[in-house]
C-alpha positions in Angstrom: 19.4 -17.1 10.7 23.2 -17.6 11.0 22.9 -20.5 8.5 21.2 -18.2 6.0 23.7 -15.4 6.5 26.7 -17.6 6.2 25.5 -19.7 3.2 23.3 -17.2 1.4 20.5 -19.7 1.5 17.0 -18.1 1.0 13.7 -19.3 2.2 10.5 -19.1 0.3 7.4 -17.6 2.0 6.1 -20.9 3.4 9.6 -21.9 4.7 10.0 -18.5 6.3 6.7 -18.7 8.0 7.4 -22.2 9.2 10.7 -21.0 10.7 8.9 -18.2 12.5 10.3 -15.3 10.5 6.8 -13.9 9.7 3.4 -13.8 11.3 1.3 -13.6 8.2 1.3 -15.0 4.7 -0.9 -13.7 1.9 -1.6 -14.6 -1.7 0.7 -13.0 -4.2 -0.3 -9.3 -4.5 -2.2 -9.3 -1.2 0.5 -7.9 1.1 -0.6 -4.3 0.8 -4.2 -5.0 1.6 -3.2 -7.2 4.5 -0.9 -4.5 5.8 -3.6 -1.8 5.6 -6.0 -4.1 7.4 -3.6 -4.6 10.2 -2.7 -0.9 10.4 -6.4 0.0 10.6 -6.9 -2.5 13.4 -3.9 -1.2 15.3 -5.0 2.4 14.8 -8.3 1.5 16.5 -6.6 0.7 19.7 -6.3 3.2 22.5 -3.1 5.2 22.0 -1.8 4.2 25.5 -2.3 0.5 24.6 -0.1 0.8 21.5 2.5 2.8 23.4 2.6 0.2 26.2 2.9 -2.7 23.8 5.7 -1.1 21.8 7.5 0.0 25.0 7.0 -3.2 27.0 10.6 -4.4 26.9 11.9 -0.9 28.1 9.1 -0.7 30.7 9.8 -4.2 32.0 13.6 -3.5 32.3 13.2 -0.1 33.9 14.0 0.6 37.5 11.2 1.8 39.8 13.0 5.2 40.0 13.2 5.5 36.2 9.8 4.3 35.4 8.1 7.7 35.3 10.6 8.8 32.7 9.0 6.4 30.2 5.6 8.0 30.4 4.0 9.1 27.1 4.1 12.8 26.5 
């Protein structure tokens, strides 16, 4: 990433995916449909599952005393 920032070099979609900058690659014009598909799948999860996945770094780094403060309201 530093190389790209310092030199202004850009990667095409295949190069970006090979470098680990993206998780999915679609055909041109297919990004919206893929995003909606992924959103629908995520929305089908239990709310607590999505909360835990998104908060995992904070939860893992929390002290035992502060853990209850991370509970979903």
